[in-house]
N, C-alpha and C positions, 0 to 999 in steps of 0.2 A: 896135758889135759887129763882131768880126772873123770873117770867113767862113773855114772850113777848106777847103783844097783837097783833094779826094778823089783819091787816087792808086791805080791798080790797078783791079781789077774791083769792081763794086758788091757790097755785102754780101748774102749769100743767093743769089747767082747760082752755078750749077753749071758747073764747067769741062766743056767739051764733048769736046775731043780729047785723046788720051793725050799728045800733044806739049806740052800746056799744064800738065801736072802736073810739079812740080819733082822729086818722088821718089815711090816706091811707097807710102809712108805717107800722103802727101796724097791720092793716087789712092784708096786704100782708104777714107780718111775721107770724101771727097766722095761716093763711091759708096754708102756705108753710113751717112751722116750721120743720117738720121731714126731708124734702128734704134738706133744708138749713143746718141743723145740720150734716147730713151725708156727704154733700159736704165739709163742713168745716173740719170735722174729716179726710176725705180722703186727703185733701190738706195738713193738718198737718202731717199725717203719711207719705205721699209721700216725703215731704221736709225732714223729719227726716231720712228716708231711704237713700235719695240721699246725705245726709250730708250737707244740706243747713240750714241756719238760718230760723227758723219758722216765724220770723217777717219781714225779709227783703230780703231773698233769697241769701245773700252773703254766702260764705263758712263758715260752722260752725267751732267753735273753741273748743277744748278739749272735752266738754261734748256731742257734737253732736246735740244740740238744738239751741244754740245761737251763733252769731258771736261775735267777740271781743267787739264791741261797746255795744251790748245788754246784754252781760254777765256782763260787767262792770256796767251797769245801774241797773242790777238785784241784785247785791251783797248787797246793803243796805236793800233791801226788804227781802232777804233770811236771813240776820243776825237778823232782827227783829223777823221773824218767828221762828228761831232756839232758840232764847232767851226765848220764852214762855214756 
């Protein structure tokens, strides 16, 4: 088994000083991460319950998550995952 070398700060740690942020977008994200993630999850769950595609808000097809277009584009990715 090969161990991966972790570079940078550990996942989940919050940057402390403004000098550590690379740009204002990173600063905004790290200061508002919890709120942004809960809003994103609520949008996803709401679309799923209403039967809309979670990517484009068109009516979902078969599985209740994706429309016909996004389900078609997702198939090659799912096939690779299932082959592992």
